[in-house]
C-alpha positions as CSV (number, residue, x, y, z in Angstrom):
1,M,0.0,0.2,-0.2
2,A,2.9,2.5,1.0
3,Q,3.9,2.4,-2.7
4,Y,0.9,3.8,-3.9
5,Q,1.1,7.0,-1.4
6,I,-0.1,10.8,-2.8
7,I,-0.1,13.5,-0.5
8,L,-3.0,16.3,-0.7
9,L,-1.9,19.7,-0.3
10,P,-4.3,22.9,0.0
11,K,-4.5,24.5,-3.7
12,R,-4.1,28.1,-2.2
13,D,-0.4,28.6,-2.2
14,Y,0.1,25.2,-3.5
15,Y,3.6,25.8,-4.6
16,T,5.0,27.0,-1.2
17,W,3.0,23.8,0.6
18,V,5.0,21.9,-2.4
19,A,8.5,23.1,-1.5
20,A,7.3,22.1,2.6
21,A,7.3,18.4,1.4
22,R,9.9,18.2,-0.8
23,D,12.3,16.3,1.3
24,Y,9.6,14.0,2.6
25,V,8.5,13.0,-1.0
26,M,12.4,12.4,-2.1
27,R,12.5,10.0,0.5
28,Y,9.6,8.0,0.0
29,H,8.7,9.1,-3.8
30,A,5.1,9.9,-3.0
31,N,2.6,11.7,-5.6
32,L,1.5,15.2,-5.2
33,T,-2.2,16.9,-5.9
34,S,-4.3,19.7,-4.5
35,D,-7.4,17.9,-6.0
36,P,-9.2,15.6,-4.0
37,S,-10.7,13.5,-6.3
38,V,-7.6,12.8,-8.4
39,A,-6.2,11.6,-4.7
40,G,-9.2,9.3,-4.3
41,R,-8.5,8.1,-7.5
42,H,-5.1,7.3,-7.4
43,M,-4.7,3.6,-7.6
44,Y,-8.0,3.2,-5.7
45,P,-8.9,1.4,-3.2
46,H,-5.0,0.6,-2.7
47,Q,-3.5,4.0,-1.7
48,V,-2.5,5.8,1.2
49,I,-3.6,9.5,1.2
50,T,-1.4,11.7,3.1
51,V,-3.8,15.2,4.1
52,A,-2.2,18.0,5.1
53,D,-5.6,19.3,6.7
54,A,-5.0,23.2,6.9
55,P,-7.8,25.3,8.3
56,Q,-10.7,25.9,5.4
57,A,-8.0,24.1,2.7
58,Y,-10.8,22.3,1.0
59,G,-13.9,24.2,1.5
60,R,-15.4,20.6,3.7
61,D,-14.3,18.5,6.5
62,I,-12.2,16.5,4.0
63,S,-11.9,13.2,6.0
64,A,-15.5,13.0,6.2
65,W,-16.0,13.5,2.3
66,F,-13.2,10.8,1.8
67,R,-15.2,8.2,4.2
68,Q,-18.0,9.1,1.8
69,H,-16.8,9.2,-2.0
70,Y,-13.7,7.2,-1.6
71,P,-14.6,4.6,1.8
72,E,-11.6,2.1,1.4
73,A,-8.9,4.2,0.8
74,R,-6.7,4.7,3.7
75,L,-6.2,8.4,5.0
76,D,-3.3,9.9,7.2
77,V,-4.0,13.1,7.9
78,V,-1.9,15.8,8.8
79,E,-3.1,18.6,11.0
80,A,-0.6,21.3,10.0
81,S,-1.9,25.0,10.0
82,T,0.8,26.3,7.6
83,P,3.6,24.7,5.4
84,A,5.9,25.5,8.1
85,D,3.9,23.1,10.1
86,L,3.8,20.6,7.6
87,Q,7.7,20.9,7.1
88,N,8.4,20.7,10.5
89,I,5.8,17.4,11.0
90,L,7.6,15.6,7.8
91,A,10.9,16.3,9.1
92,S,10.1,14.7,12.6
93,R,9.0,11.3,10.3
94,L,12.2,11.3,8.0
95,E,14.3,11.7,11.6
96,N,12.5,9.1,12.9
97,D,12.2,6.7,9.6
98,D,8.5,6.9,10.5
99,R,6.4,7.6,7.3
100,F,3.0,7.4,8.8
101,G,3.6,8.8,12.1
102,G,2.7,5.9,13.7
103,V,5.8,6.3,16.2
104,G,4.5,9.5,17.9
105,K,1.1,7.8,18.5
106,S,1.0,6.6,22.6
107,F,-1.8,4.4,21.4
108,Q,-1.5,2.0,18.1
109,L,-3.0,-1.0,16.5
110,L,-1.4,-3.6,14.6
111,W,-3.7,-5.7,11.9
112,P,-5.7,-8.0,13.0
113,T,-6.2,-10.5,10.4
114,D,-4.4,-12.3,7.6
115,Y,-5.8,-10.7,4.6
116,L,-5.0,-7.1,3.9
117,T,-8.3,-5.6,2.8
118,V,-10.9,-3.5,4.7
119,T,-14.3,-4.3,2.8
120,Q,-16.4,-1.7,4.8
121,S,-15.0,1.5,6.5
122,F,-15.7,3.0,9.4
123,G,-18.4,5.4,9.2
124,V,-20.3,4.4,5.7
125,N,-23.6,3.3,4.9
126,Q,-25.3,5.9,7.0
127,D,-28.8,4.8,5.9
128,I,-28.1,1.1,6.6
129,Y,-27.3,2.0,10.5
130,R,-29.4,4.6,11.4
131,R,-32.0,2.1,12.3
132,W,-29.8,1.0,15.1
133,G,-29.1,4.8,16.4
134,L,-25.4,4.8,14.9
135,P,-24.6,7.7,12.4
136,G,-22.5,5.2,10.3
137,H,-20.8,1.5,10.2
138,E,-19.3,1.2,14.1
139,G,-16.1,0.0,12.9
140,L,-14.0,-1.7,10.6
141,D,-15.0,-4.9,8.3
142,I,-11.7,-6.4,7.8
143,R,-11.0,-9.8,4.9
144,A,-11.1,-13.2,7.3
145,P,-11.9,-16.4,5.2
146,M,-13.6,-19.0,7.4
147,R,-11.5,-20.3,10.0
148,S,-8.3,-18.1,9.4
149,G,-7.0,-16.3,12.2
150,V,-7.8,-13.3,14.4
151,Y,-5.1,-11.3,16.1
152,A,-5.0,-8.8,18.8
153,C,-4.3,-5.2,18.0
154,A,-2.9,-4.6,21.1
155,S,-1.7,-6.1,24.4
156,G,-4.4,-5.9,27.2
157,T,-6.5,-8.3,29.3
158,V,-9.8,-10.0,28.0
159,Y,-13.1,-8.5,29.8
160,R,-15.9,-10.5,27.7
161,V,-15.7,-13.6,25.3
162,H,-19.5,-13.9,24.3
163,D,-20.7,-17.0,22.4
164,G,-23.1,-15.1,20.5
165,G,-26.5,-15.9,22.5
166,G,-29.5,-13.9,22.5
167,N,-29.1,-13.2,18.5
168,H,-26.2,-10.6,19.7
169,P,-25.2,-8.9,16.2
170,Y,-21.8,-9.3,17.1
171,G,-22.4,-13.3,17.4
172,K,-19.2,-15.1,18.7
173,H,-16.8,-12.2,20.0
174,V,-14.3,-11.0,22.0
175,R,-13.3,-7.9,23.9
176,L,-10.3,-6.8,24.9
177,R,-9.2,-3.8,27.5
178,H,-5.7,-2.1,26.7
179,Q,-4.3,1.0,28.0
180,D,-5.2,4.9,28.2
181,G,-9.1,3.9,28.6
182,Y,-9.4,1.9,24.7
183,R,-11.1,-1.2,24.4
184,T,-11.2,-3.2,21.2
185,I,-13.8,-5.7,19.7
186,Y,-13.4,-8.6,17.5
187,A,-16.7,-10.0,15.9
188,H,-18.8,-12.6,14.0
189,L,-16.0,-15.4,15.1
190,L,-16.3,-18.8,14.3
191,R,-14.3,-19.4,17.9
192,P,-12.8,-17.8,20.2
193,L,-9.4,-18.9,21.8
194,V,-9.0,-17.0,25.1
195,T,-10.7,-16.6,28.4
196,V,-11.8,-14.1,30.5
197,G,-9.0,-12.7,32.2
198,Q,-6.2,-14.1,30.2
199,H,-3.7,-11.0,29.2
200,V,-2.7,-11.2,25.6
201,A,0.1,-9.4,23.8
202,A,-0.6,-7.8,20.6
203,G,-0.1,-9.7,17.3
204,E,-1.5,-12.9,19.8
205,Q,-4.3,-14.8,17.9
206,I,-6.8,-14.6,19.8
207,G,-9.7,-16.2,17.5
208,L,-10.7,-18.0,14.3
209,A,-12.7,-16.2,11.8
210,N,-16.5,-17.1,10.7
211,S,-19.9,-15.3,9.9
212,T,-21.7,-15.7,13.2
213,G,-24.2,-12.7,14.1
214,N,-25.6,-10.6,12.1
215,S,-23.0,-10.9,9.2
216,T,-23.1,-11.9,5.3
217,G,-19.7,-13.7,4.6
218,S,-16.9,-14.6,6.7
219,H,-14.6,-11.4,7.7
220,L,-13.3,-9.7,11.1
221,H,-15.5,-6.6,12.6
222,L,-13.3,-4.5,14.9
223,T,-14.8,-1.8,16.9
224,L,-12.6,0.4,19.0
225,K,-13.4,2.4,22.0
226,K,-12.7,5.2,24.1
227,E,-13.9,5.3,27.3
228,G,-15.7,8.8,27.7
229,A,-15.4,10.1,23.8
230,S,-19.2,10.4,23.7
231,A,-19.7,12.2,26.9
232,A,-16.6,14.7,25.9
233,G,-17.6,15.3,22.3
234,M,-14.4,13.3,20.8
235,T,-16.9,11.0,18.7
236,P,-20.3,11.5,17.2
237,F,-21.2,7.9,18.0
238,P,-22.2,6.9,21.4
239,Y,-21.2,4.3,23.7
240,D,-17.8,5.5,23.1
241,I,-17.3,4.1,19.9
242,V,-14.4,6.1,17.8
243,D,-12.6,5.8,14.3
244,P,-10.1,2.5,14.8
245,T,-8.6,3.5,11.4
246,P,-5.9,6.6,12.4
247,F,-4.6,4.2,14.9
248,I,-3.9,1.3,12.6
249,L,-0.3,0.4,11.2
250,F,-1.5,-1.0,8.1
251,P,1.0,-2.6,6.5
252,D,2.5,-2.2,3.5
253,D,2.2,-5.8,2.1
254,A,1.2,-9.4,3.2
255,S,5.2,-10.1,4.4
256,Q,4.1,-7.8,7.6
257,L,0.8,-9.4,8.4
258,P,0.4,-10.8,12.0
259,G,0.0,-14.6,11.1
260,R,2.8,-15.5,9.0
261,A,4.8,-14.0,6.0
262,I,2.8,-15.6,3.0
263,T,5.1,-17.2,-0.1
264,V,3.2,-18.7,-2.6
265,A,5.5,-21.6,-4.8
266,W,6.0,-21.0,-8.2
267,E,8.8,-22.8,-10.1
268,H,9.3,-20.3,-12.6
269,G,9.8,-17.4,-10.0
270,R,7.8,-15.1,-12.1
271,C,4.8,-14.1,-13.9
272,L,4.9,-16.1,-17.7
273,I,4.3,-14.4,-20.9
274,G,1.3,-16.4,-21.9
275,L,-1.5,-16.5,-25.0
276,H,-5.1,-18.4,-24.8
277,G,-5.0,-20.5,-28.0
278,R,-7.7,-20.7,-30.5
279,A,-11.3,-20.0,-28.7
280,D,-13.5,-22.5,-30.0
281,G,-11.2,-25.7,-30.9
282,P,-7.9,-26.8,-31.3
283,L,-5.0,-24.8,-32.9
284,L,-4.4,-24.7,-36.2
285,E,-1.4,-24.4,-38.8
286,P,-1.5,-20.6,-39.2
287,D,-1.2,-20.4,-35.2
288,F,2.0,-22.0,-34.1
289,P,4.2,-19.4,-36.2
290,V,2.4,-16.2,-33.4
291,I,3.4,-18.3,-31.0
292,R,6.9,-19.2,-32.4
293,D,7.3,-15.1,-33.0
294,T,5.9,-13.8,-30.0
295,R,8.3,-16.1,-28.1
296,M,5.4,-17.0,-25.9
297,E,6.5,-18.5,-22.1
298,A,3.0,-20.6,-21.5
299,V,-0.1,-21.3,-24.1
300,K,-3.3,-22.3,-22.7
301,L,-5.5,-24.7,-24.8
302,L,-9.5,-26.1,-24.6
303,S,-9.3,-29.9,-23.4
304,N,-10.4,-30.7,-26.9
305,A,-7.1,-29.8,-28.2
306,P,-5.1,-32.8,-29.7
307,P,-1.7,-34.4,-28.3
308,E,-0.3,-33.5,-31.7
309,N,-0.9,-29.4,-30.9
310,V,1.4,-30.3,-27.7
311,K,4.0,-32.0,-29.1
312,R,3.9,-29.3,-32.0
313,L,4.3,-26.3,-29.1
314,R,6.7,-28.4,-27.3
315,E,8.8,-27.9,-30.6
316,I,8.6,-24.5,-30.8
317,N,9.9,-24.1,-26.9
318,E,10.6,-27.4,-24.7
319,S,9.8,-25.5,-21.8
320,L,6.6,-23.8,-22.4
321,F,4.5,-24.3,-20.0
322,L,0.9,-25.1,-20.7
323,M,-2.6,-25.1,-19.1
324,I,-6.2,-26.9,-20.6
325,R,-9.4,-25.1,-19.5
326,L,-11.7,-28.5,-18.8
327,F,-14.5,-27.4,-21.3
328,G,-18.2,-27.9,-21.4
329,K,-21.2,-27.4,-23.2
330,F,-23.6,-25.8,-20.6
331,H,-25.7,-23.4,-23.0
332,E,-29.9,-24.4,-22.1
333,R,-28.2,-27.8,-20.7
334,T,-28.2,-28.6,-16.7
335,V,-25.1,-30.1,-16.7
336,S,-24.3,-32.3,-13.4
337,S,-20.6,-32.8,-11.9
338,A,-20.7,-36.3,-13.1
339,D,-21.9,-35.4,-16.6
340,F,-19.0,-32.6,-16.5
341,V,-16.2,-35.0,-15.8
342,S,-18.0,-37.9,-18.1
343,S,-17.8,-35.6,-20.8
344,I,-13.9,-34.4,-20.2
345,E,-12.2,-37.0,-19.1
346,A,-11.1,-38.8,-22.5
347,D,-9.4,-35.7,-23.4
348,M,-8.0,-35.1,-20.1
349,E,-6.3,-38.9,-20.1
350,R,-5.1,-37.8,-23.3
351,L,-3.4,-34.6,-22.6
352,Y,-2.3,-36.0,-18.6
353,R,-0.4,-38.7,-20.9
354,A,1.5,-36.0,-22.7
355,G,2.4,-34.5,-19.1
356,V,0.1,-31.6,-18.9
357,R,-0.5,-30.8,-15.3
358,H,-2.4,-27.6,-14.7
359,Y,-6.1,-27.6,-15.5
360,E,-9.0,-25.0,-15.3
361,V,-12.2,-26.3,-14.3
362,H,-14.6,-24.5,-16.5
363,N,-15.3,-20.7,-17.2
364,E,-17.0,-17.9,-15.9
365,P,-19.6,-19.6,-13.9
366,N,-21.0,-16.5,-12.9
367,L,-22.8,-16.2,-16.2
368,Q,-26.1,-17.4,-17.3
369,I,-24.7,-19.2,-20.9
370,E,-22.1,-21.3,-18.7
371,G,-24.4,-22.4,-16.1
372,W,-25.6,-20.1,-13.9
373,Q,-29.5,-20.4,-13.2
374,R,-29.4,-24.0,-14.6
375,S,-26.8,-26.1,-13.1
376,W,-26.7,-24.3,-10.0
377,Q,-28.3,-21.1,-9.0
378,D,-25.4,-19.0,-6.9
379,G,-22.1,-19.7,-5.6
380,S,-22.6,-21.6,-2.9
381,Q,-24.1,-24.3,-5.6
382,F,-21.4,-24.0,-7.5
383,A,-18.9,-24.6,-5.0
384,D,-20.5,-28.1,-4.3
385,W,-20.6,-28.7,-8.2
386,F,-16.8,-28.1,-8.2
387,M,-16.3,-29.7,-5.0
388,E,-17.7,-32.9,-6.5
389,V,-15.5,-32.4,-10.1
390,F,-12.8,-32.1,-8.2
391,E,-12.9,-35.5,-6.0
392,R,-14.0,-37.5,-9.3
393,V,-11.1,-35.7,-11.4
394,K,-8.2,-36.2,-8.5
395,G,-9.9,-39.7,-8.1
396,R,-8.4,-40.4,-11.5
397,F,-5.5,-37.9,-12.2
398,P,-3.7,-37.8,-8.6
399,D,-1.1,-35.2,-10.1
400,A,-3.9,-32.9,-11.6
401,L,-3.5,-29.0,-10.4
402,L,-6.9,-28.2,-10.2
403,G,-8.0,-24.3,-10.9
404,Y,-11.0,-22.2,-9.5
405,P,-12.3,-20.5,-12.6
406,G,-12.4,-17.1,-13.9
407,L,-15.2,-15.1,-13.2
408,S,-17.1,-12.7,-15.6
409,P,-15.9,-9.6,-13.8
410,G,-18.4,-7.0,-13.1
411,W,-21.6,-6.3,-11.2
412,D,-25.1,-8.3,-12.1
413,I,-26.9,-8.1,-14.9
414,S,-30.4,-9.7,-14.8
415,G,-30.9,-12.8,-16.6
416,Q,-27.0,-12.9,-17.8
417,R,-24.6,-12.6,-15.0
418,M,-24.6,-12.8,-11.2
419,D,-21.9,-10.0,-9.3
420,S,-18.6,-11.4,-9.5
421,W,-17.5,-10.6,-6.2
422,T,-20.5,-11.9,-4.4
423,F,-20.2,-15.0,-6.7
424,L,-16.8,-15.3,-5.4
425,Q,-17.5,-14.8,-2.1
426,Q,-20.3,-17.4,-1.6
427,S,-18.3,-20.0,-3.7
428,E,-15.5,-19.3,-0.8
429,E,-14.8,-23.4,-0.1
430,A,-14.1,-24.5,-3.8
431,V,-11.5,-21.4,-4.1
432,L,-9.8,-22.2,-0.9
433,S,-9.8,-26.3,-1.8
434,A,-8.5,-25.5,-5.7
435,D,-4.7,-26.3,-6.5
436,W,-5.1,-22.5,-7.7
437,I,-6.9,-19.6,-8.9
438,G,-8.4,-18.4,-12.1
439,C,-8.6,-14.6,-12.6
440,H,-10.2,-12.6,-15.8
441,C,-9.4,-9.1,-16.1
442,Y,-10.5,-6.8,-18.9
443,W,-10.5,-3.3,-19.8
444,A,-11.3,-0.8,-22.6
445,S,-9.0,2.1,-22.0
446,D,-5.1,3.0,-20.8
447,V,-7.0,4.3,-17.5
448,D,-9.0,0.7,-17.2
449,M,-6.4,-1.1,-17.8
450,L,-4.7,0.4,-14.3
451,K,-8.0,0.6,-12.2
452,P,-9.1,-2.6,-9.9
453,S,-12.1,-3.0,-12.0
454,G,-10.2,-3.3,-15.0
455,G,-6.8,-4.7,-15.5
456,M,-5.5,-5.1,-12.0
457,V,-9.1,-7.0,-10.6
458,F,-6.6,-9.5,-10.1
459,D,-4.5,-7.5,-7.0
460,E,-7.9,-7.8,-5.1
461,Y,-7.7,-11.7,-5.6
462,R,-3.6,-11.6,-4.2
463,R,-5.5,-9.7,-1.4
464,R,-7.9,-11.7,-0.9
465,Y,-6.2,-15.3,-0.9
466,P,-2.4,-14.3,-0.6
467,D,-1.4,-17.8,-0.1
468,K,-3.0,-19.1,-3.2
469,L,-1.2,-19.2,-6.7
470,L,-3.2,-16.7,-9.3
471,F,-3.0,-17.5,-13.1
472,I,-4.8,-14.4,-15.2
473,T,-6.2,-17.3,-17.2
474,E,-7.7,-14.5,-19.6
475,F,-6.8,-11.1,-20.2
476,S,-8.1,-8.4,-23.3
477,N,-9.2,-5.4,-24.7
478,P,-12.4,-6.1,-26.1
479,S,-13.1,-2.6,-27.7
480,S,-13.9,-2.3,-31.3
481,E,-13.0,1.4,-30.9
482,T,-9.3,0.7,-30.1
483,P,-6.9,0.5,-32.7
484,A,-5.1,-2.9,-32.8
485,R,-1.8,-1.1,-32.6
486,V,-3.1,0.6,-29.0
487,K,-3.9,-2.6,-27.7
488,G,-0.4,-4.2,-28.7
489,Q,0.8,-1.0,-26.8
490,Q,-1.3,-2.2,-23.5
491,Y,-0.6,-5.8,-23.6
492,V,3.2,-5.1,-23.7
493,E,2.8,-2.9,-20.7
494,Y,0.5,-5.3,-18.9
495,Y,3.1,-7.7,-19.5
496,R,5.6,-5.6,-18.0
497,R,3.4,-4.7,-15.0
498,L,2.8,-8.1,-14.3
499,R,6.7,-9.8,-14.8
500,E,7.5,-9.2,-10.9
501,V,4.2,-9.4,-9.6
502,S,4.5,-12.2,-6.6
503,G,2.3,-15.1,-6.8
504,V,1.0,-15.0,-10.2
505,G,1.8,-17.5,-12.4
506,A,0.9,-16.8,-15.9
507,A,-1.1,-14.1,-17.8
508,F,-2.8,-15.5,-21.0
509,S,-4.1,-12.8,-23.5
510,F,-7.4,-13.6,-25.2
511,V,-7.6,-15.1,-27.7
512,L,-4.9,-16.2,-30.4
513,S,-7.2,-17.0,-33.2
514,A,-11.4,-18.0,-33.3
515,S,-13.6,-18.7,-36.0
516,S,-16.3,-16.3,-34.9
517,H,-17.4,-14.1,-32.0
518,F,-14.2,-12.3,-31.1
519,P,-13.5,-10.4,-34.2
520,H,-12.0,-7.6,-31.9
521,E,-9.7,-9.4,-29.6
522,V,-7.9,-11.9,-31.8
523,W,-4.2,-11.6,-32.4
524,R,-4.7,-13.6,-36.1
525,E,-7.4,-13.4,-38.6
526,E,-8.4,-16.1,-40.7
527,D,-6.1,-15.4,-43.9
528,G,-3.0,-15.7,-41.7
529,R,-2.1,-12.4,-41.0
530,A,-0.5,-12.1,-37.9
531,S,-2.3,-8.9,-36.1
532,E,-0.3,-5.5,-35.2
533,I,-1.2,-6.8,-31.5
534,A,1.7,-9.9,-32.0
535,T,3.9,-8.0,-33.8
536,L,4.1,-5.3,-30.5
537,V,4.4,-8.0,-28.4
538,G,7.1,-10.3,-30.1
539,R,9.0,-6.9,-30.1
540,R,9.1,-6.4,-26.1
541,P,11.8,-5.0,-24.3
542,F,11.6,-7.1,-21.8
């Protein structure tokens, strides 16, 4: 997160403020702006926004504005009335190598889970929480899959362990008492691991995550209280609830998470440059020269590809990484797990004998044409289907590495697609059981390519599942408005960015060739001419 820092400075006397921040910017390579919207959009939601909060500098309560419009962004608020104040504060940070001013705080909170994602910020969704007499969400919701660790944010004493009885909205939860009148609550647990009166150290595991109480999907809800805060007017919330965000020491990356330093084993050590083969069948003769000339390191094929395709590819590059999508016909049909395995096992046996070991189980199951609303009604039912396929295939091909399939990214479309993040959450049992995870990324412009909803969708997968190997099993710019040359430049840049991303095995551009349906995505036209995309990728400077 820290590498995405941007500093928001007052527009009035902007360059005087810039001069005040100069040494700090040079040390940490932070970006600068005077526009709150620019700061909010910058690498959202993974950025840190350092705000020089001078009186009347932005014509509004700038912290409240960010919570409303960019609720997942982390704020680092620096109260500085003048540029000289800012310079002094930043100089103190530099002297103590204290990038975000945590050293000077008398009370701090460590990150409480193994997953570096805030799923609901403090103070948001006022309309929902007003019914309970609250001005907004009274804590932080933090990513924590079922049975994952929950850790104490600070040293303290356990003063309550609740079993979730009486329909308590927090479900099973633990409460700790800390120094200076602070208290923390850890809600929606599967099981507390501490007892009343026990002293715990900061970072010590105190429970396992779940979704007990008033909760949708496994996560940790963290509430912070400060005795006397409501009566003293320190917070607009009742019950002494205060915003925990300013107290949290946000880790820069997964290696600083409390439970473990997470590393993902990958034999190649970097993200491979890959290409999805023919969209609707085996490779054809004109496809092979494109793979050779672009120096592909990985190729993905459909399960109906003959072993001869594998042989030809290895003649081009004997170390070429190969992946297979287990391909079935779901449109207007109900396909059971047994039916699916029966339809692919003969093809898979031929490919397995040819030495292929990585298999993506199906494709975009949150789409109606791929089984949603017929073979399964939601992500939970798909997880059951996936697990049955997993067990059947593993029983016959024990060394096969089976991947959770890439989803069609985006929100609900009535009758066509279920929201991808909802489907993913519901099918989490399958995600966690799979040998690896597939992800699909699409965009229509240079800007979209760098957005978490576009080319950077994979980044959220990495944050949610940091201990899982991830493959970008499809990516493309499908826009008919973008020239092939521009797409080629985008693909080269995308490959370059992914090259050293930890935990991503390969990225497969969609698609080399197709008989129909994908006129704006193919690399090779049907007459055999290689497109500008392939030409530019072949000349890539890395």
